[in-house]
C-alpha positions in Angstrom: 14.9 -6.7 22.2 13.9 -10.0 23.7 11.6 -12.9 22.8 9.5 -15.1 25.0 7.1 -17.9 24.4 4.3 -15.3 24.3 5.9 -12.8 21.9 8.5 -10.0 21.9 9.4 -7.2 24.4 11.6 -4.2 24.2 12.4 -1.3 26.6 13.7 2.1 25.4 14.5 5.4 27.1 13.4 8.4 25.1 11.6 11.8 25.7 12.8 11.8 29.3 10.9 8.7 30.2 10.8 4.9 29.6 8.8 3.3 26.9 8.1 -0.4 26.6 6.8 -2.6 23.9 5.0 -5.9 24.8 3.9 -7.8 21.7 1.9 -11.0 22.3 1.9 -12.1 18.7 4.4 -14.6 17.5 7.5 -12.7 16.5 8.1 -12.3 12.7 10.8 -10.3 10.9 8.1 -7.7 10.0 7.1 -7.3 13.6 10.7 -7.0 14.8 11.4 -4.4 12.1 8.2 -2.5 13.2 9.5 -2.4 16.8 12.8 -1.0 15.5 10.9 1.6 13.4 8.7 2.5 16.4 11.8 3.1 18.6 13.3 5.3 15.9 10.0 7.2 15.7 10.1 7.9 19.4 13.6 9.4 19.2 12.5 11.4 16.1 9.6 12.9 18.2 12.0 13.8 20.9 14.3 15.6 18.5 11.4 17.6 17.1 9.3 18.3 20.2 11.5 18.3 23.2 11.3 21.6 25.1 14.5 20.6 26.9 16.6 20.5 23.7 17.5 24.0 22.5 17.9 22.7 18.9 14.4 21.0 18.7 12.0 22.5 16.2 9.5 23.3 19.0 12.2 25.2 21.0 13.3 27.1 17.9 9.7 27.9 17.0 9.0 29.1 20.5 12.0 31.5 20.3 10.9 32.8 17.0 14.0 31.5 15.1 11.9 29.6 12.6 8.3 29.7 11.5 5.7 26.9 11.4 6.3 26.4 7.7 10.0 25.7 8.5 9.1 22.9 10.9 8.6 19.2 10.2 5.0 18.5 9.2 4.4 16.8 12.5 4.6 20.1 14.3 1.6 21.5 12.5 -0.3 18.3 13.0 0.3 18.3 16.8 -0.6 22.0 17.2 -3.8 21.4 15.2 -4.6 18.6 17.6 -3.8 20.8 20.6 -6.2 23.4 19.3 -8.9 20.7 18.8 -8.5 19.5 22.4 -8.5 23.1 23.6 -11.9 23.6 22.0 -13.2 20.3 23.3 -12.1 21.2 26.9 -13.3 24.8 26.8 -9.7 26.0 27.2 -8.6 23.6 29.9 -5.9 22.3 27.6 -3.5 24.5 25.8 -0.2 24.2 23.8 0.9 27.3 25.7 -0.1 26.5 29.3 2.5 28.9 30.9 2.5 31.4 28.1 5.3 29.5 26.2 4.9 27.0 23.5 4.8 23.5 25.1 2.6 20.8 23.5 4.1 18.1 25.8 0.6 17.4 27.2 -0.4 15.8 23.9 2.9 14.8 22.3 3.7 11.6 24.3 0.2 10.1 23.8 0.3 11.0 20.1 3.7 9.4 19.7 2.7 6.2 21.5 -0.5 5.8 19.6 1.3 6.1 16.3 4.0 3.6 17.5 1.1 1.2 18.1 -0.2 1.7 14.6 3.2 0.8 13.2 3.1 -2.5 15.0 -0.4 -3.2 13.9 0.5 -2.5 10.2 3.2 -5.1 10.5 0.8 -7.8 11.7 1.0 -7.4 15.5 -2.6 -7.3 16.7 -2.1 -8.0 20.4 0.2 -5.3 21.8 0.8 -2.9 24.7 2.9 0.2 24.1 3.7 1.9 27.4 4.9 5.5 27.4 5.9 6.4 31.0 2.9 4.7 32.4 0.3 5.8 29.8 -0.8 2.8 27.6 -2.1 2.0 24.2 -3.5 -1.5 24.2 -4.4 -3.6 21.2 -6.2 -6.9 21.1 -5.8 -9.2 24.0 -3.2 -10.3 26.5 -3.8 -13.9 25.5 -6.6 -15.6 23.5 -9.8 -14.9 25.3 -8.0 -12.9 28.0 -8.3 -9.1 28.2 -5.6 -6.8 29.3 -5.6 -5.7 32.9 -4.0 -2.4 34.0 -3.4 -1.5 37.6 -3.9 2.2 38.5 -1.6 3.2 41.4 -3.2 4.9 44.4 -1.6 8.4 44.4 -1.7 8.7 48.2 -0.8 5.2 49.2 2.5 4.1 47.8 2.5 0.5 46.7 -1.3 0.2 46.5 -3.7 0.2 43.7 -6.9 2.3 43.6 -8.4 0.4 40.6 -7.8 -2.2 37.9 -9.0 -1.5 34.4 -9.8 -4.4 32.1 -10.4 -4.3 28.4 -9.4 -4.8 24.8 -8.4 -2.1 22.3 -8.2 0.8 24.6 -5.9 3.6 25.9 -5.3 4.4 29.6 -3.7 7.6 30.8 -3.3 9.0 34.3 -2.4 12.6 35.3 -1.4 13.8 38.8 1.5 15.0 40.9 2.3 11.8 42.8 5.4 11.0 40.7 6.7 14.4 39.5 5.1 16.9 41.9 3.1 19.9 40.6 3.9 20.0 36.9 0.5 20.4 35.3 -0.4 24.1 34.7 -3.7 25.7 34.8 -3.8 27.2 31.3 -6.0 30.1 32.5 -3.5 31.3 35.1 -0.2 29.7 34.3 0.1 28.5 37.9 0.2 24.8 38.9 -3.3 23.3 38.6 -5.1 22.5 41.9 -6.5 19.2 40.6 -7.3 16.0 42.5 -4.6 13.7 43.6 -4.9 11.9 40.2 -7.3 11.4 37.4 -7.4 8.5 35.0 -9.1 8.6 31.6 -9.8 5.6 29.4 -10.6 5.9 25.7 -9.9 4.4 22.3 -6.7 6.2 21.4 -3.9 7.6 23.6 -3.5 10.9 21.7 -6.8 12.3 23.0 -7.0 10.1 26.1 -3.8 11.5 27.5 -4.6 15.1 26.6 -8.1 14.7 28.2 -6.5 13.4 31.3 -4.3 16.4 31.5 -7.3 18.7 31.0 -9.4 16.9 33.5 -6.8 17.3 36.1 -6.6 21.0 35.4 -10.4 21.3 35.7 -10.4 19.9 39.2 -14.0 19.7 40.6 -15.6 20.2 37.1 -13.9 17.2 35.6 -16.4 14.6 36.6 -19.4 16.3 34.9 -17.3 17.0 31.8 -16.1 13.4 31.4 -19.6 12.1 31.9 -20.7 14.1 28.9 -17.8 13.0 26.7 -18.7 10.3 24.3 -16.3 7.3 24.1 -14.3 8.3 27.2 -14.5 7.3 30.9 -12.7 8.6 34.0 -11.8 7.9 37.6 -10.2 10.3 40.1 -8.8 10.1 43.6 -9.3 13.3 45.5 -7.0 14.8 48.1 -9.0 13.3 50.9 -8.9 9.8 49.3 -12.5 9.8 48.0 -12.9 8.3 44.5 -15.3 9.2 41.8 -15.8 7.6 38.4 -18.0 7.9 35.4 -20.8 5.3 34.9 -19.0 3.3 32.2 -15.5 3.2 33.7 -14.2 -0.2 32.7 -12.7 -1.3 35.9 -13.1 -2.2 39.6 -12.0 -0.4 42.7 -9.6 -2.1 45.0 -10.7 -3.1 48.5 -10.5 -0.2 50.8 -9.5 2.3 48.1 -13.0 3.8 47.7 -14.1 4.4 51.2 -16.5 7.4 51.2 -16.5 7.4 47.4 -19.3 8.7 45.3 -19.5 5.5 43.2 -20.8 4.7 39.8 -20.8 1.3 38.2 -19.5 -2.0 39.5 -16.9 -2.1 42.3 -15.2 -4.7 44.5 -12.0 -6.5 45.2 -9.2 -6.1 42.8 -7.4 -9.2 41.4 -4.5 -10.3 43.5 -1.1 -8.8 43.0 -0.1 -6.8 39.9 0.8 -3.6 41.5 1.5 -0.6 39.4 4.5 1.7 39.7 3.8 5.3 38.8 0.5 6.6 37.5 -0.5 3.6 35.4 1.1 0.3 34.7 1.3 -3.4 35.7 -0.3 -4.7 32.6 -0.9 -8.4 33.0 -2.2 -11.4 31.2 -2.3 -15.0 32.3 0.4 -16.0 34.8 0.9 -12.6 36.5 2.1 -9.1 35.9 4.6 -8.3 33.2 
């Protein structure tokens, strides 16, 4: 854990990815303790939900060794949320996408959102919790300065396709640029033939991340679905590098990234620098990317 003139930062590997905490409030013992608790929470989630650990509750539940009542209470909560998202997406999201129990498409966002709540309860009101490139943002990067998030172009390594700007929001991107085809079509169990990437912005990362997964699986139907979804906005890059976005998407496209795009809302030149690695990242405030 490190401190700077702007707050506190910590990086932790858990759940097969990297999590980072960027707190812009002045560090206090309570906030430091909350970061420690949030890290512990992420490792607890890994122990309970990892499908790569044979001893996790989810793995044992999937094998029929234990019942739902034998699992930690969080398992029922997550499965109920998965069912909720399944209904909201007309079946394009499922906790059993390949016929086997795997709620991973919701778990990471849910874990990050709860970690952010732990920080807020301790008095940290200006924070970014980054879970493998999916972000829960609270407050501002600096007084009067919103957070900015660079969205990596999935087909042009090292370039951005858009920059999202805002306060108190979550940003999640789904696609195969980093991990290859790993999102399954829950209706067939085969890899989904979605766009190159789809980014969803919403209030909390639990649903935002799950909706991004579902929108990717939907493919061509994702735009109309997102446009009818209250409180959420989206942007996608297709395989031929066209970009579509919903009318209220809180960002701008980068120069040259949206040629031939079906555009909605404002667009133009992205701020200089601040390139993202992976699906979503490069959160920055005054003075450059973090």
